[in-house]
C-alpha positions as CSV (number, residue, x, y, z in Angstrom):
1,M,108.4,90.5,113.9
2,S,107.1,93.1,111.5
3,K,109.4,96.1,111.8
4,D,112.2,97.5,109.6
5,T,113.8,99.5,112.4
6,E,113.3,99.7,116.2
7,Q,114.5,102.4,118.5
8,N,114.7,101.7,122.2
9,T,114.6,104.2,125.1
10,E,114.2,103.5,128.7
11,K,110.4,103.4,128.5
12,V,109.3,103.7,124.8
13,Q,110.0,101.5,121.8
14,K,109.6,103.1,118.3
15,F,108.8,100.8,115.4
16,E,108.9,101.8,111.8
17,Y,106.0,100.4,109.5
18,K,107.3,98.2,106.6
19,A,106.7,99.9,103.2
20,E,103.7,97.6,102.4
21,M,102.1,98.6,105.6
22,K,102.4,102.3,104.8
23,Q,100.8,101.5,101.4
24,L,98.0,99.6,103.1
25,L,97.3,102.4,105.5
26,N,97.2,105.0,102.7
27,L,94.7,102.8,100.8
28,I,92.4,102.2,103.7
29,I,92.4,105.8,104.8
30,H,92.0,107.6,101.5
31,S,90.6,105.1,99.0
32,L,88.6,102.2,100.1
33,Y,86.0,103.0,102.7
34,T,82.9,104.8,101.3
35,H,81.2,105.4,104.7
36,P,83.6,106.9,107.4
37,E,81.0,106.1,110.1
38,I,81.8,102.4,109.9
39,F,85.1,103.1,111.9
40,L,82.9,102.5,115.0
41,R,81.5,99.3,113.6
42,E,85.0,97.9,113.1
43,L,86.1,98.9,116.6
44,I,83.1,97.3,118.1
45,S,83.5,94.1,116.1
46,N,87.1,93.8,117.3
47,S,85.9,94.3,120.9
48,S,83.3,91.6,120.4
49,D,85.9,89.2,119.2
50,A,88.0,90.0,122.2
51,L,85.1,89.4,124.6
52,N,84.3,86.1,122.9
53,K,87.8,85.0,123.3
54,I,87.9,85.7,127.1
55,R,84.5,84.1,127.5
56,Y,85.8,80.8,126.2
57,Q,89.2,81.0,127.8
58,A,87.6,81.6,131.2
59,L,86.0,78.2,131.0
60,T,89.4,76.4,131.5
61,D,91.9,79.1,132.6
62,K,92.0,79.8,136.3
63,N,94.7,82.5,136.0
64,I,92.8,85.2,134.3
65,I,92.4,88.7,135.7
66,D,89.0,89.3,137.5
67,P,87.1,86.3,136.1
68,E,83.8,87.7,137.3
69,A,84.1,91.0,135.5
70,E,81.1,91.8,133.3
71,L,81.8,91.2,129.5
72,K,80.9,94.6,128.0
73,I,81.9,97.4,125.7
74,T,81.9,101.0,127.0
75,I,82.0,104.1,124.8
76,N,82.8,107.4,126.4
77,F,82.6,110.9,124.6
78,D,83.9,114.3,125.8
79,K,82.0,116.9,123.7
80,D,84.3,119.6,124.9
81,S,87.5,118.0,123.7
82,N,85.9,115.9,120.8
83,V,87.8,112.8,122.3
84,L,86.1,109.4,122.1
85,S,87.2,106.1,123.8
86,I,85.9,102.6,123.4
87,E,86.8,100.0,126.0
88,D,86.2,96.4,126.4
89,T,86.7,93.8,129.1
90,G,88.0,91.2,126.6
91,I,91.1,89.1,126.4
92,G,93.5,92.1,125.8
93,M,96.8,92.0,124.0
94,K,100.5,91.1,124.8
95,E,103.4,93.2,123.4
96,E,103.8,90.7,120.5
97,D,100.1,90.9,119.8
98,L,100.3,94.7,119.4
99,I,103.2,94.2,116.9
100,N,101.7,91.4,115.0
101,N,98.0,92.6,115.0
102,L,98.5,96.4,114.7
103,G,102.0,96.8,113.2
104,T,101.9,94.4,110.2
105,V,99.7,93.3,107.3
106,A,97.5,90.6,108.7
107,R,97.3,88.2,105.8
108,S,99.4,87.4,102.7
109,G,97.9,88.9,99.5
110,T,96.0,91.5,101.4
111,L,97.8,94.5,99.8
112,E,97.6,93.1,96.3
113,F,93.9,92.5,96.7
114,L,93.2,96.0,98.0
115,N,95.2,97.6,95.2
116,Q,93.0,95.7,92.7
117,I,90.0,97.2,94.5
118,K,91.4,100.7,94.1
119,E,92.1,100.0,90.4
120,G,88.6,98.8,89.9
121,K,89.6,95.2,89.1
122,E,87.6,93.9,92.1
123,S,84.2,95.0,93.6
124,V,84.0,95.5,97.2
125,S,81.7,96.4,100.1
126,D,82.9,98.0,103.3
127,H,82.8,94.8,105.2
128,I,85.6,93.2,103.0
129,I,88.2,95.2,104.8
130,G,87.4,93.8,108.2
131,Q,87.9,90.3,106.7
132,F,91.5,91.0,106.1
133,G,92.1,91.9,109.8
134,V,92.7,95.6,109.0
135,G,89.4,97.2,109.9
136,F,91.0,98.8,113.0
137,Y,92.7,101.2,110.6
138,S,89.5,102.7,109.5
139,V,89.9,104.8,112.7
140,F,92.4,107.0,110.8
141,M,89.6,108.3,108.6
142,V,88.3,110.2,111.6
143,T,91.4,111.0,113.7
144,D,95.1,112.0,113.2
145,E,96.4,109.8,116.1
146,V,95.1,106.9,118.1
147,S,96.2,105.3,121.4
148,V,95.5,101.7,122.3
149,E,95.9,100.8,126.0
150,T,95.7,97.2,126.7
151,R,96.5,94.3,129.1
152,Y,96.3,90.6,128.3
153,A,94.0,88.6,130.6
154,D,96.7,86.5,132.3
155,K,97.5,87.7,135.9
156,D,101.2,87.7,135.1
157,S,100.9,90.0,132.1
158,K,102.0,93.5,131.7
159,G,100.1,96.6,130.5
160,Y,101.0,98.3,127.3
161,L,100.3,101.5,125.5
162,W,100.4,101.6,121.6
163,K,100.3,104.9,119.7
164,S,100.4,105.9,116.0
165,D,99.5,108.7,113.7
166,G,99.0,106.2,110.8
167,E,102.0,107.6,108.9
168,G,105.4,106.0,109.3
169,S,105.7,104.6,112.7
170,Y,104.2,103.6,116.1
171,T,105.4,103.3,119.6
172,I,104.8,100.8,122.4
173,E,105.5,101.4,126.1
174,E,104.7,99.6,129.3
175,T,101.9,100.9,131.6
176,D,100.6,100.1,135.1
177,R,97.1,99.2,133.7
178,K,95.4,97.0,136.2
179,E,92.3,95.8,134.2
180,R,92.3,93.2,131.4
181,G,91.1,94.2,128.1
182,T,91.6,97.1,125.6
183,K,90.8,100.8,125.5
184,I,91.1,102.8,122.3
185,H,91.3,106.5,122.5
186,F,91.4,109.3,120.0
187,K,90.3,112.8,119.1
188,F,88.1,113.5,116.1
189,K,89.6,115.5,113.2
190,D,88.0,118.8,112.6
191,S,86.9,117.6,109.1
192,V,84.6,115.0,110.6
193,K,83.0,116.9,113.3
194,E,79.6,115.5,112.3
195,F,80.6,112.3,114.1
196,A,81.5,114.2,117.3
197,S,78.2,114.1,119.2
198,E,76.6,111.6,121.5
199,D,73.4,111.4,119.3
200,R,75.5,110.5,116.2
201,I,77.5,108.0,118.1
202,K,74.4,106.4,119.4
203,G,72.9,106.4,116.0
204,I,75.8,104.6,114.4
205,V,75.9,101.9,117.1
206,T,72.1,101.4,116.8
207,K,72.5,101.1,112.9
208,Y,75.4,98.7,112.8
209,S,76.0,97.1,116.1
210,N,72.6,97.0,117.9
211,F,72.6,93.1,117.9
212,A,76.2,92.6,119.0
213,D,76.8,89.7,121.4
214,F,77.6,91.9,124.3
215,P,76.1,95.0,126.0
216,I,77.3,98.3,124.6
217,F,77.2,101.4,126.9
218,L,77.5,105.1,126.0
219,G,78.6,106.3,129.3
220,K,76.3,104.5,131.7
221,E,73.4,104.1,129.2
222,K,73.0,100.6,127.5
223,I,72.2,101.5,123.9
224,N,72.0,98.1,122.2
225,T,68.6,97.1,123.7
226,V,66.9,95.0,121.1
227,E,67.6,91.3,121.0
228,A,68.7,89.5,117.9
229,L,65.6,87.3,117.8
230,W,66.7,85.3,114.7
231,R,69.4,83.7,116.9
232,K,66.8,82.1,119.1
233,N,64.7,79.0,118.4
234,E,61.3,79.9,117.0
235,S,59.6,78.3,120.0
236,E,61.3,80.6,122.4
237,V,60.1,83.8,120.7
238,E,56.8,85.4,121.7
239,E,54.6,87.3,119.3
240,K,55.0,90.5,121.2
241,E,58.8,90.3,120.8
242,L,58.4,89.6,117.1
243,N,56.1,92.6,116.7
244,E,58.5,94.9,118.5
245,F,61.5,93.6,116.6
246,Y,59.7,94.2,113.3
247,K,58.8,97.7,114.1
248,F,62.4,98.4,115.2
249,I,64.0,97.2,112.0
250,T,61.3,98.8,109.7
251,N,60.0,101.8,111.5
252,D,56.4,100.6,110.6
253,Y,53.7,101.5,113.0
254,E,51.7,98.3,112.3
255,D,52.4,94.8,113.4
256,P,53.4,92.3,110.5
257,L,50.9,90.2,108.7
258,A,53.1,87.1,108.9
259,H,56.7,86.0,109.5
260,V,59.1,83.2,108.6
261,H,61.9,82.1,111.0
262,L,64.8,80.3,109.1
263,S,67.9,78.4,110.1
264,V,69.9,76.8,107.3
265,E,73.1,74.8,107.7
266,S,74.7,73.1,104.7
267,T,77.9,72.6,103.0
268,K,77.3,75.5,100.7
269,A,75.9,78.1,103.1
270,N,75.0,78.7,106.7
271,F,72.6,81.4,107.7
272,K,69.7,82.5,110.0
273,A,66.9,84.8,108.8
274,L,63.8,86.4,110.2
275,I,61.4,87.4,107.4
276,F,58.3,89.5,107.6
277,I,55.4,90.3,105.3
278,P,53.9,93.6,106.1
279,K,50.1,94.2,106.5
280,S,50.2,97.1,104.0
281,A,52.3,97.5,100.8
282,P,54.7,100.3,100.6
283,Y,53.2,103.5,99.2
284,D,55.8,103.5,96.4
285,F,55.8,99.7,95.8
286,M,55.1,99.8,92.1
287,R,57.5,102.6,91.4
288,N,60.4,101.4,93.5
289,Q,60.7,97.6,93.3
290,N,64.4,97.6,92.9
291,V,64.8,98.5,96.6
292,K,64.8,95.6,98.7
293,S,64.2,95.6,102.5
294,L,66.3,92.7,103.7
295,H,69.2,93.7,105.9
296,L,72.5,91.6,105.7
297,Y,74.4,90.9,108.9
298,S,77.6,88.9,109.5
299,N,77.7,87.6,113.2
300,R,75.1,90.2,114.3
301,I,76.9,93.1,112.8
302,L,75.3,95.0,109.9
303,I,77.0,94.7,106.6
304,Q,74.4,96.1,104.2
305,R,71.0,97.6,104.6
306,D,68.4,96.9,101.9
307,C,70.6,94.2,100.2
308,N,69.3,94.0,96.6
309,D,70.9,90.6,96.0
310,L,68.9,88.6,98.5
311,L,65.4,88.8,96.9
312,P,63.9,89.1,93.4
313,E,62.2,92.4,92.5
314,Y,58.7,91.0,92.9
315,L,59.4,90.3,96.5
316,S,60.7,93.8,97.3
317,F,57.9,94.3,99.9
318,V,59.3,91.6,102.1
319,K,61.3,92.9,105.1
320,G,63.6,91.3,107.6
321,V,67.2,90.3,108.4
322,V,69.6,87.6,107.1
323,D,72.7,86.7,109.3
324,T,75.6,84.6,108.2
325,S,79.2,83.9,109.4
326,D,80.2,82.8,105.9
327,L,81.1,86.3,104.5
């Protein structure tokens, strides 16, 4: 159990973060992320993982809460109070999960690696943080305090509320939550008010998480509406779908000239890709060949737009997506 001290009251338990966890939080909040907007990508990724877990557990476990519940992610935003919540119907968490997942460094060597990044000894992209199981803490870039309400999917489980200000401690208390899954709730800092609008939230979801495995709702509106066609067999995809997909990822008004549908599985790499050749060359093609137009995804979540490492300069006119689970 990852706590130095623990204080018990009748209802609320207070846990102190270990020293290494405090360092980790300080690094993530103040030093590592270059784009604060990715807090939402990280939270959606965590929700998608929880939904995948319940999807598979439901195949064999007959004691789960509401087995017919829709697998989905719901975001709600109150513009008057600047409060955002993101809720999933996934597997949820037990008390020990909250302590182990949200109260401790997820993997050995994490803090050392992140310190090397800060000191410039390692290069990093924003997605690296999520690999170490600490992407959740990116939320503290946009809030001073976060609440996590959750209930594990087993019918005999209890509900819990986890709270923290990202400083020295966190609290856990039991709740009477009836639904399985997890709800994250926080108020935006005044310094990041640019994120506190429905249009901005929708834009972030569309940019990073449009192709997530599960439906994402902003209120009652489903906002991830375009399918990840690269995950389907080529024979299952119609030309009209390809054209619409191409226009969505490129903002081009013309249909593509041609496309290539790839699926590669080997001992060295596994990836899927959907590559397009436009009908017309970009107007600045000869002046701007260093900008590539392939977007890199990991398990349907955007990692990097216009990834320069995927194509040589002379193919900078090629557009499309590459998706891998090997990152």
